[in-house]
Each structure stands twice: as C-alpha cells, then as structure tokens.
C-alpha positions as CSV (number, residue, x, y, z in Angstrom):
1,X,-28.4,-27.2,-11.3
2,X,-25.9,-24.6,-11.9
3,X,-22.2,-24.7,-11.8
4,X,-20.3,-24.1,-9.0
5,X,-18.8,-20.9,-10.7
6,X,-22.5,-19.3,-11.0
7,X,-23.1,-19.8,-7.1
8,X,-19.7,-18.0,-5.9
9,X,-20.1,-14.5,-4.7
10,X,-19.1,-12.0,-7.6
11,X,-15.7,-10.7,-7.6
12,X,-13.4,-8.1,-9.8
13,X,-13.1,-9.7,-13.2
14,X,-9.2,-11.1,-13.0
15,X,-8.5,-11.5,-16.5
16,X,-6.7,-8.3,-17.1
17,X,-3.4,-7.0,-15.5
18,X,-3.7,-6.0,-11.8
19,X,-2.2,-3.0,-13.1
20,X,-5.6,-2.3,-14.7
21,X,-8.1,-4.4,-12.2
22,X,-9.7,-2.4,-9.6
23,X,-9.7,-4.0,-6.1
24,X,-13.1,-5.3,-5.0
25,X,-13.8,-4.7,-1.3
26,X,-11.5,-6.5,1.2
27,X,-9.2,-7.3,-1.3
28,X,-5.5,-6.8,-2.0
29,X,-3.1,-6.7,-4.9
30,X,0.2,-7.1,-5.5
31,X,1.8,-6.9,-9.0
32,X,5.0,-6.7,-10.1
33,X,6.8,-5.9,-13.7
34,X,9.8,-8.0,-13.3
35,X,9.6,-10.7,-11.0
36,X,7.6,-12.3,-8.2
37,X,9.8,-14.8,-5.7
38,X,7.9,-17.3,-3.5
39,X,9.5,-18.1,-0.3
40,X,6.7,-20.0,1.2
41,X,9.2,-21.7,3.5
42,X,10.1,-18.5,5.2
43,X,6.4,-17.0,4.7
44,X,7.4,-14.4,2.4
45,X,6.8,-13.4,-0.9
46,X,9.0,-10.9,-2.5
47,X,8.3,-8.8,-5.8
48,X,10.8,-6.7,-8.0
49,X,10.5,-4.1,-10.7
50,X,7.8,-1.4,-10.8
51,X,5.3,-3.0,-7.8
52,X,1.9,-2.0,-7.4
53,X,-0.2,-2.6,-4.4
54,X,-3.7,-1.7,-3.9
55,X,-7.1,-1.9,-2.4
56,X,-10.0,0.2,-2.3
57,X,-8.1,2.6,0.3
58,X,-5.2,2.9,-1.0
59,X,-2.7,2.8,-3.9
60,X,1.2,1.8,-3.0
61,X,4.1,2.1,-6.2
62,X,7.5,0.8,-5.3
63,X,10.8,-0.8,-6.7
64,X,10.6,-3.6,-4.4
65,X,7.9,-5.0,-2.0
66,X,8.2,-8.1,0.6
67,X,5.2,-9.3,1.6
68,X,5.3,-11.7,4.9
69,X,2.7,-13.5,5.1
70,X,0.8,-14.9,8.6
71,X,2.0,-18.3,10.4
72,X,-0.4,-20.0,9.0
73,X,-0.2,-18.2,5.8
74,X,-3.9,-17.4,5.6
75,X,-3.4,-13.7,4.9
76,X,-0.9,-11.0,5.1
77,X,0.8,-10.1,8.4
78,X,2.3,-7.3,7.1
79,X,4.2,-5.6,3.8
80,X,7.5,-3.5,3.7
81,X,7.8,-1.3,0.6
82,X,11.4,-0.1,-0.7
83,X,12.7,2.2,-3.4
84,X,11.1,5.3,-4.4
85,X,7.8,4.3,-2.5
86,X,4.8,6.5,-3.5
87,X,1.3,6.4,-1.6
88,X,-1.7,7.5,-2.4
89,X,-5.2,7.7,-0.6
90,X,-8.8,6.7,-2.5
91,X,-11.9,6.9,-1.3
92,X,-15.0,5.6,-3.6
93,X,-12.9,5.0,-6.1
94,X,-11.0,8.0,-6.3
95,X,-7.7,9.9,-4.8
96,X,-8.8,11.9,-1.9
97,X,-5.5,14.2,-2.5
98,X,-3.9,12.7,0.5
99,X,-0.5,11.1,-0.7
100,X,3.0,10.0,0.6
101,X,6.5,9.7,-0.9
102,X,9.3,8.2,1.1
103,X,12.4,5.7,0.7
104,X,10.6,2.9,2.4
105,X,7.2,2.1,4.0
106,X,5.4,-0.7,5.8
107,X,1.8,-1.7,5.6
108,X,0.2,-3.1,8.8
109,X,-3.4,-5.0,6.9
110,X,-4.9,-5.4,11.0
111,X,-4.7,-1.7,11.6
112,X,-4.7,-0.1,8.3
113,X,-1.5,1.8,8.9
114,X,1.0,2.8,6.6
115,X,4.7,3.9,8.2
116,X,6.6,5.9,5.5
117,X,10.2,5.8,6.7
118,X,13.4,7.5,5.1
119,X,12.8,11.4,4.9
120,X,9.2,10.5,4.4
121,X,6.4,13.6,2.8
122,X,2.9,14.0,2.8
123,X,0.5,16.3,0.5
124,X,-2.6,16.9,2.0
125,X,-4.7,19.2,-0.8
126,X,-3.1,22.6,-0.2
127,X,-0.7,21.2,3.0
128,X,2.9,19.8,2.5
129,X,4.2,18.0,5.6
130,X,8.0,17.5,5.7
131,X,10.4,15.3,7.9
132,X,13.2,17.5,9.4
133,X,14.9,14.3,10.3
134,X,16.3,10.9,8.9
135,X,14.3,9.3,11.5
136,X,11.0,11.0,11.4
137,X,8.2,8.5,10.6
138,X,4.7,9.0,9.2
139,X,1.7,7.5,8.9
140,X,-1.2,7.5,6.8
141,X,-4.0,5.1,7.8
142,X,-6.9,3.9,5.9
143,X,-9.6,5.5,7.6
144,X,-8.3,8.6,6.8
145,X,-5.9,9.6,9.5
146,X,-2.0,10.7,9.7
147,X,0.1,11.0,12.3
148,X,4.2,12.1,12.6
149,X,6.9,10.8,15.4
150,X,10.0,12.9,14.8
151,X,11.0,16.4,13.8
152,X,8.8,17.7,10.9
153,X,7.3,21.2,9.4
154,X,4.0,21.6,7.6
155,X,3.8,24.4,5.0
156,X,0.3,25.7,4.1
157,X,-0.6,27.4,0.7
158,X,-3.4,29.5,0.6
C-alpha cells in the first residue's frame, strides 16, 4: 500500500518561504521577518517585522499583525494589521489593479471583508478614492466589492 503522504490531497509546496509560495485555495499564509509570538492562552499569534498575509484573493503587508484564533483554535476569527498597511486584490494569481493603503486594517475571514482605518485610500484602475476624515473607514471584499463609511472623495483620471 501507498504511504499516507501519497494519499493526502496535493497542496502548495511548503518548502520555500511564505514570501514566495503561492497560497493554495482556502489557505491563509502569514509570514514575518522579525518575530512570531504564540500566545495560545489568549488565543492569538503576534507577527512583527515586514508581515505578509495572503490567500488566493488578496496580498496584505504591514509592520505588525495580530491573528485572533477562534475559541476552539480551529481557525482564524479575525486578524488586525498595524502600521504601513497595503492590500492588493488578486484574481487567478494576478493583481486586479484594486489596492488600498491605511494605518490599520482588520480582516474578517468569515465575510471576506478587509476594513481599512486611519486615513485609508483605495486605487481602482484609473480612480483614486481618499478619506476626507480620520474616522472614515473603507472596506475591500474578497468578492470584489468595495464600501466607504464616512467623508470621502474620489478622483477619476481620464
């Protein structure tokens, strides 16, 4: 009989750095340059230093990211990125041209929503969308939708 590894579903090669390995469908990869602190009694993991979080729908970079685990630690409840947050949306392995920047962001995997806070900005092809207030929030959704709450302005370049 075959070894158990041969029967397992094929997944992305995990031998390389998470900075280089593409996310397989359903995977959420998180990598950090400096430190990863597992605080399992608090059900969270803290990543610091050029943090990258990605899946098949987006690529996020930040200075720090805190991943909050579900109660039974079976998955991610939500993740909060802090400092120099950049989000790029991806479809079929390629960037879509939709991206966002902010001071912080919160990713909700159950809804696919990424909420940008702290003077957020969105780029949508030839359109730029900016917060006009520090309290404005902008959301990118992994299904391609976008939403803004609060004062904002949009610039369209012909």
